[in-house]
C-alpha positions as CSV (number, residue, x, y, z in Angstrom):
1,M,0.0,0.0,0.0
2,S,1.2,3.5,-0.8
3,S,2.7,5.4,2.1
4,D,0.9,8.6,1.3
5,L,-2.5,7.4,2.4
6,P,-4.7,10.4,3.4
7,D,-5.5,10.1,7.1
8,S,-5.8,6.4,7.2
9,G,-6.4,6.4,11.0
10,G,-7.6,8.5,13.9
11,A,-10.7,10.6,14.4
12,G,-10.6,12.2,11.0
13,A,-10.8,8.9,9.3
14,R,-13.6,7.8,11.6
15,G,-15.6,10.9,10.8
16,W,-15.7,10.6,7.0
17,F,-15.8,6.8,7.1
18,L,-18.9,6.9,9.3
19,A,-20.4,9.5,6.9
20,L,-19.6,7.1,4.0
21,I,-21.4,4.3,5.7
22,G,-24.4,6.5,6.4
23,F,-24.4,7.7,2.8
24,T,-24.3,4.1,1.7
25,V,-27.3,3.2,3.9
26,V,-29.4,6.0,2.4
27,V,-28.6,5.4,-1.3
28,Q,-28.9,1.7,-1.0
29,A,-32.3,2.1,0.8
30,A,-33.3,4.3,-2.2
31,F,-31.9,1.9,-4.9
32,N,-33.4,-1.2,-3.4
33,G,-36.8,0.2,-2.4
34,I,-37.3,1.9,-5.7
35,R,-36.3,-1.2,-7.7
36,V,-38.8,-3.4,-5.9
37,L,-41.5,-0.8,-6.4
38,I,-40.7,-0.5,-10.1
39,S,-41.3,-4.3,-10.4
40,Y,-44.8,-3.8,-8.8
41,R,-45.4,-0.7,-10.9
42,T,-44.5,-2.7,-14.0
43,L,-47.1,-5.3,-13.1
44,E,-49.7,-2.6,-12.5
45,L,-49.0,-1.2,-16.0
46,G,-49.6,-4.6,-17.5
47,G,-46.0,-5.9,-17.8
48,G,-45.5,-9.6,-17.2
49,A,-42.5,-11.9,-16.5
50,A,-40.7,-10.9,-19.8
51,V,-41.0,-7.2,-19.1
52,L,-39.8,-7.7,-15.6
53,G,-36.6,-9.2,-16.9
54,L,-36.2,-6.3,-19.3
55,V,-36.7,-3.8,-16.5
56,A,-34.0,-5.6,-14.4
57,A,-31.6,-5.5,-17.3
58,T,-31.9,-1.8,-18.0
59,F,-30.7,-1.0,-14.5
60,S,-27.3,-2.4,-15.4
61,L,-27.0,-1.6,-19.1
62,M,-25.3,1.9,-19.0
63,P,-23.2,1.0,-15.8
64,L,-21.8,-1.9,-17.7
65,L,-20.3,0.4,-20.3
66,A,-19.3,3.2,-17.9
67,A,-17.8,1.2,-15.0
68,I,-14.1,1.0,-16.2
69,P,-13.8,4.7,-17.2
70,I,-15.4,5.6,-13.8
71,G,-12.7,3.5,-12.1
72,R,-9.9,5.3,-14.0
73,W,-11.2,8.7,-12.9
74,V,-11.3,7.5,-9.3
75,D,-7.8,6.1,-9.5
76,R,-6.7,9.6,-10.6
77,G,-8.0,11.1,-7.4
78,Y,-11.5,12.2,-8.4
79,A,-13.6,10.0,-6.1
80,A,-15.5,12.9,-4.5
81,P,-16.7,14.5,-7.8
82,V,-17.7,11.1,-9.1
83,M,-19.7,10.5,-5.9
84,W,-21.4,13.9,-6.2
85,V,-22.6,13.1,-9.7
86,G,-23.8,9.7,-8.4
87,T,-25.8,11.4,-5.7
88,G,-27.6,13.6,-8.2
89,L,-28.3,10.5,-10.4
90,T,-29.9,8.9,-7.3
91,I,-32.3,11.7,-6.5
92,M,-33.5,12.7,-10.0
93,P,-34.3,9.2,-11.3
94,A,-36.2,8.4,-8.0
95,A,-38.5,11.4,-8.7
96,L,-38.9,10.3,-12.4
97,A,-39.8,6.8,-11.3
98,A,-42.4,8.2,-8.9
99,A,-44.0,10.3,-11.7
100,A,-43.8,7.6,-14.4
101,E,-47.1,6.6,-15.9
102,N,-45.9,4.1,-18.5
103,I,-43.3,1.4,-18.9
104,P,-40.8,3.3,-21.2
105,V,-40.5,6.1,-18.6
106,L,-39.9,3.5,-15.9
107,L,-37.2,1.9,-18.0
108,L,-35.5,5.4,-18.4
109,A,-35.7,6.1,-14.7
110,N,-34.3,2.6,-13.9
111,M,-31.4,3.1,-16.3
112,A,-30.5,6.5,-14.8
113,L,-30.8,5.0,-11.3
114,G,-28.4,2.3,-12.3
115,M,-25.8,5.0,-13.3
116,G,-26.2,6.6,-9.9
117,Q,-25.6,3.3,-8.3
118,I,-22.4,2.5,-10.2
119,L,-21.0,6.0,-9.6
120,T,-21.6,6.0,-5.9
121,T,-20.5,2.3,-5.6
122,V,-17.2,2.6,-7.5
123,S,-16.1,5.8,-5.7
124,G,-17.2,4.5,-2.3
125,Q,-15.5,1.2,-2.5
126,A,-12.3,2.7,-3.9
127,L,-11.9,5.1,-1.0
128,I,-11.2,2.1,1.3
129,P,-8.0,0.7,-0.3
130,Q,-7.0,4.3,-1.1
131,S,-7.3,5.3,2.6
132,F,-6.6,2.3,4.9
133,P,-3.7,-0.1,5.2
134,T,-3.9,-3.7,3.9
135,A,-4.5,-5.1,7.4
136,E,-7.9,-3.2,7.6
137,L,-9.4,-4.1,4.3
138,N,-11.5,-7.1,5.3
139,R,-13.0,-5.2,8.2
140,R,-13.5,-1.9,6.3
141,F,-15.1,-3.6,3.3
142,G,-17.2,-5.6,5.7
143,S,-18.4,-2.4,7.4
144,L,-19.2,-0.8,4.1
145,T,-21.3,-3.8,3.0
146,I,-23.1,-3.7,6.3
147,G,-24.1,-0.3,5.2
148,V,-25.4,-1.8,1.9
149,S,-27.4,-4.4,3.8
150,C,-28.8,-1.9,6.3
151,G,-30.0,0.2,3.4
152,Q,-31.7,-2.8,1.9
153,A,-33.1,-3.8,5.2
154,L,-34.6,-0.3,5.6
155,G,-35.6,0.6,2.1
156,V,-37.3,-2.6,1.0
157,P,-39.7,-3.0,4.0
158,L,-40.4,0.7,4.1
159,A,-41.4,0.6,0.4
160,G,-43.6,-2.4,1.1
161,F,-45.2,-0.9,4.2
162,V,-46.1,2.4,2.4
163,A,-47.3,0.5,-0.8
164,G,-49.4,-1.9,1.2
165,A,-50.8,0.5,3.8
166,G,-54.1,1.1,2.1
167,E,-56.9,-1.2,0.9
168,E,-55.3,-1.0,-2.6
169,P,-51.6,-1.0,-3.3
170,Q,-50.1,2.6,-3.2
171,V,-47.1,1.9,-5.3
172,Q,-46.7,5.5,-6.7
173,V,-47.0,7.0,-3.2
174,A,-44.3,4.7,-2.0
175,L,-42.1,5.8,-4.9
176,W,-42.5,9.4,-3.9
177,V,-41.5,8.5,-0.3
178,M,-38.4,6.8,-1.6
179,A,-37.6,9.8,-3.7
180,A,-37.7,12.0,-0.6
181,I,-35.5,9.6,1.3
182,S,-32.8,9.8,-1.4
183,V,-32.4,13.5,-0.8
184,L,-30.9,12.6,2.6
185,A,-27.8,11.5,0.8
186,V,-26.8,15.1,0.3
187,P,-25.8,16.1,3.9
188,L,-24.1,12.8,4.3
189,M,-22.1,13.4,1.2
190,L,-20.9,16.6,2.7
191,G,-19.5,14.5,5.6
192,V,-17.7,12.2,3.1
193,A,-16.2,15.3,1.4
194,T,-14.3,16.1,4.6
195,R,-11.8,13.4,3.8
196,P,-8.5,14.9,3.0
197,A,-8.3,15.5,-0.8
198,P,-5.9,13.2,-2.6
199,R,-3.4,14.3,-5.1
200,H,-4.9,14.4,-8.6
201,I,-2.9,12.4,-11.1
202,S,-2.5,13.7,-14.6
203,R,-3.7,11.7,-17.5
204,S,-0.1,11.0,-18.8
205,E,1.1,9.9,-15.3
206,A,-1.9,7.6,-14.9
207,K,-1.3,6.1,-18.4
208,S,2.2,5.2,-17.4
209,T,1.1,3.2,-14.3
210,S,-2.3,1.8,-15.4
211,Q,-2.8,-1.7,-16.6
212,S,-5.3,-2.6,-19.3
213,P,-8.5,-4.5,-18.4
214,P,-7.2,-7.7,-20.2
215,A,-3.9,-7.5,-18.2
216,L,-5.8,-7.1,-15.0
217,L,-8.1,-9.9,-15.8
218,G,-5.1,-12.1,-16.6
219,I,-3.9,-11.9,-13.0
220,K,-4.2,-15.4,-11.5
221,G,-7.3,-15.6,-9.4
222,M,-9.0,-12.5,-10.8
223,K,-11.5,-14.3,-13.0
224,P,-12.8,-16.7,-10.3
225,A,-13.2,-13.8,-7.9
226,I,-15.2,-11.7,-10.4
227,F,-17.3,-14.7,-11.5
228,A,-18.2,-15.4,-7.8
229,S,-19.3,-11.8,-7.4
230,M,-21.2,-11.8,-10.7
231,A,-23.2,-15.0,-9.8
232,T,-24.1,-13.6,-6.4
233,L,-25.3,-10.2,-7.6
234,A,-27.3,-11.8,-10.4
235,A,-28.9,-14.1,-7.8
236,V,-29.8,-11.1,-5.6
237,D,-31.4,-9.4,-8.7
238,I,-33.3,-12.5,-9.6
239,M,-34.7,-12.7,-6.1
240,T,-35.7,-9.0,-6.1
241,A,-37.3,-9.1,-9.5
242,Y,-39.0,-12.5,-9.5
243,L,-40.0,-13.1,-5.8
244,P,-42.9,-10.7,-6.2
245,L,-44.1,-12.8,-9.2
246,V,-43.8,-16.0,-7.2
247,G,-45.5,-14.4,-4.2
248,Q,-48.3,-13.2,-6.4
249,S,-48.8,-16.7,-7.8
250,Y,-49.0,-18.3,-4.4
251,G,-51.1,-15.7,-2.6
252,L,-48.2,-13.8,-0.8
253,G,-48.9,-10.0,-0.7
254,V,-46.5,-7.1,-1.1
255,Q,-45.8,-6.9,2.6
256,L,-45.0,-10.6,3.0
257,V,-42.7,-10.6,-0.1
258,T,-40.8,-7.5,1.1
259,L,-40.6,-9.1,4.6
260,L,-38.9,-12.1,3.0
261,L,-36.4,-9.9,1.1
262,T,-35.8,-8.1,4.4
263,V,-35.0,-11.5,6.1
264,R,-32.4,-12.1,3.4
265,T,-30.9,-8.7,4.0
266,L,-30.8,-9.1,7.8
267,A,-29.0,-12.4,7.4
268,S,-26.4,-10.7,5.2
269,I,-25.8,-8.1,8.0
270,V,-25.2,-10.8,10.5
271,S,-22.7,-12.6,8.3
272,R,-20.9,-9.3,7.6
273,L,-20.7,-8.6,11.4
274,F,-18.7,-11.8,11.8
275,I,-16.7,-11.8,8.5
276,G,-13.5,-10.9,10.3
277,Q,-13.7,-13.8,12.7
278,L,-14.8,-16.2,9.9
279,T,-12.0,-15.2,7.5
280,R,-9.4,-15.7,10.3
281,R,-10.8,-19.1,11.3
282,F,-11.4,-20.7,7.9
283,E,-9.3,-20.8,4.7
284,F,-10.4,-18.1,2.4
285,R,-11.1,-20.1,-0.7
286,A,-13.0,-22.8,1.2
287,L,-15.2,-20.2,2.9
288,L,-16.0,-18.3,-0.3
289,G,-16.7,-21.6,-2.2
290,L,-19.1,-22.9,0.5
291,A,-20.9,-19.5,0.6
292,S,-21.5,-19.7,-3.1
293,L,-22.7,-23.3,-2.9
294,A,-25.1,-22.6,0.0
295,G,-26.6,-19.6,-1.8
296,G,-27.1,-21.7,-5.0
297,V,-28.9,-24.5,-3.1
298,A,-31.2,-22.0,-1.4
299,L,-32.2,-20.5,-4.8
300,V,-32.9,-23.9,-6.4
301,L,-35.3,-24.8,-3.5
302,I,-37.3,-21.5,-3.7
303,P,-39.9,-22.8,-6.2
304,V,-40.1,-26.3,-4.6
305,L,-42.3,-25.4,-1.6
306,P,-43.3,-21.7,-1.9
307,R,-44.7,-21.4,1.7
308,F,-43.8,-18.4,3.8
309,W,-41.9,-20.1,6.6
310,F,-40.0,-22.4,4.2
311,L,-39.1,-19.4,2.0
312,A,-38.0,-17.5,5.1
313,I,-35.5,-20.2,6.0
314,L,-34.1,-20.2,2.5
315,M,-33.8,-16.4,2.7
316,L,-31.8,-16.8,5.9
317,I,-29.4,-19.2,4.2
318,A,-29.0,-17.2,1.0
319,G,-28.7,-13.9,2.8
320,F,-25.9,-15.2,5.1
321,A,-24.0,-16.7,2.1
322,F,-24.4,-13.5,0.0
323,G,-23.3,-11.4,2.9
324,L,-19.9,-13.1,2.8
325,T,-19.4,-13.3,-0.9
326,Q,-19.4,-9.7,-1.9
327,P,-16.9,-8.2,0.7
328,M,-14.7,-11.2,0.3
329,T,-14.5,-10.7,-3.5
330,M,-13.8,-7.0,-3.0
331,T,-10.8,-7.8,-0.8
332,W,-9.6,-10.6,-3.2
333,V,-9.5,-8.3,-6.3
334,S,-8.1,-5.4,-4.3
335,M,-5.1,-7.5,-3.1
336,L,-4.5,-8.9,-6.6
337,A,-4.0,-5.3,-8.1
338,D,-1.3,-2.8,-7.4
339,P,-2.4,0.6,-5.7
340,A,-2.5,2.5,-9.0
341,N,-5.1,0.1,-10.4
342,R,-7.3,-0.7,-7.4
343,A,-10.2,1.4,-8.4
344,A,-9.9,0.1,-11.9
345,V,-10.0,-3.5,-10.8
346,L,-12.9,-2.8,-8.4
347,S,-14.7,-1.2,-11.4
348,I,-13.9,-4.3,-13.5
349,R,-15.5,-6.4,-10.8
350,L,-18.5,-4.1,-10.8
351,A,-18.6,-4.2,-14.6
352,G,-18.7,-8.0,-14.4
353,N,-21.6,-7.6,-11.9
354,R,-23.5,-5.4,-14.3
355,L,-22.8,-7.7,-17.2
356,S,-24.4,-10.5,-15.1
357,Q,-27.3,-8.1,-14.3
358,V,-27.9,-7.4,-18.0
359,V,-27.4,-10.9,-19.4
360,I,-28.9,-13.1,-16.7
361,P,-32.2,-11.2,-16.2
362,A,-32.6,-11.0,-19.9
363,L,-32.0,-14.7,-20.1
364,A,-34.4,-15.2,-17.2
365,S,-36.9,-13.2,-19.1
366,A,-36.6,-15.5,-22.1
367,V,-36.8,-18.6,-19.8
368,A,-39.9,-17.3,-18.1
369,V,-41.7,-17.0,-21.4
370,V,-41.3,-20.8,-22.2
371,A,-41.0,-22.3,-18.7
372,P,-42.5,-21.7,-15.2
373,A,-41.3,-18.6,-13.4
374,G,-39.6,-20.7,-10.8
375,S,-37.1,-22.0,-13.4
376,V,-35.2,-18.7,-13.2
377,F,-34.2,-19.6,-9.7
378,L,-32.9,-23.0,-10.9
379,M,-30.8,-21.2,-13.5
380,S,-29.4,-18.7,-11.0
381,G,-28.7,-21.4,-8.5
382,A,-26.8,-23.4,-11.1
383,L,-24.5,-20.4,-11.8
384,L,-23.7,-20.1,-8.1
385,G,-22.8,-23.8,-8.1
386,M,-20.4,-23.1,-11.0
387,A,-18.9,-20.2,-9.1
388,S,-18.3,-22.4,-6.1
389,L,-16.5,-24.9,-8.2
390,T,-14.3,-22.3,-9.9
391,T,-13.4,-20.7,-6.6
392,L,-12.4,-24.0,-5.0
393,T,-10.2,-24.9,-8.0
394,S,-8.6,-21.5,-8.5
395,G,-5.6,-22.0,-6.4
396,R,-4.9,-20.3,-3.0
397,P,-5.7,-16.5,-3.1
398,P,-3.1,-14.2,-1.5
399,I,-5.3,-13.9,1.6
400,G,-6.8,-16.1,4.3
401,R,-5.5,-18.1,7.1
402,S,-2.0,-18.3,5.8
403,K,-1.8,-14.5,5.8
404,R,-3.8,-13.9,8.9
405,K,-1.3,-11.6,10.6
406,R,-1.3,-9.3,7.5
407,L,-5.0,-9.1,7.0
408,E,-6.6,-9.3,10.4
């Protein structure tokens, strides 16, 4: 790690880092609450399973193309401006989704919301390896992803509570509420901006130290780490988009479905609270492979017995597994890259995530046309099983029990 880390410890670091976690909670509450509501609004406007897959894919289409250039800007020291733009692209699409009266406008709002999500996520994640020593990465990424889970745990049930409060679903009212919540990101962003400004790197200097995406992907261990992340995030998206449809088919209302999604999120929070202890106790590759496998089995079982308590148990298993996978893959790819390329490699990981969010929901949409809706969970579970296999056969990552003193 570079020796010129800006205030990597002490009260100053605690202040802006706590603001970053609070910011993450708010924007993730907005992202996740709005996305669930957009699924219900799509159903209200006459869209079916195929349209739901298209809506899910539009969230990730532009971010897929923009992720790597965003990472390059962040590596050059422009994390704060990138995050400010992302804040604006969280608030405006939220209001547009609330005002939308047809599916094309919903698609536009969803696409813009996806850009806000990628801008805030790349910049927020990159601040951690830019600001803290190697020994703190697992813990700091775990804390950041707890903020993600807390945002999901607050945003999804709040959206469901407001939407289901009347005799008839009030989806548009709930969208306006989520738009208002997204505005709370502004004062928290002001707190993040108190982080000491890094040195801005010129384009020519950055070019001399940056590695191309193919070169970064060629680093041993990079592809399995990214694939594990891709399969997990696609599974989360499949759950978010298609659990309302499964619930509707089996008589589970908006509030019960959002409660199930909240159970999954709370389980992720619990696993992230203990990620430090787990990564010290168990070999890194084995723990990550087991997490992918457990999540995959849970997904495959969702359509088998769609009763509330059975689904709640599956959400607990999947949520705990998913809670480990994402921060562990962040640490893995961060340690594989040199400091000048860490935001770039995190953005490649996110680009892979977005690719999975475009391709897999689109494929799920096609599958849902010719097969029962539950088949999309089988497809996603199979991908997680493949991710488990590639992780376990990838060779030992440069982290885990053998390096515990360095990464505790």
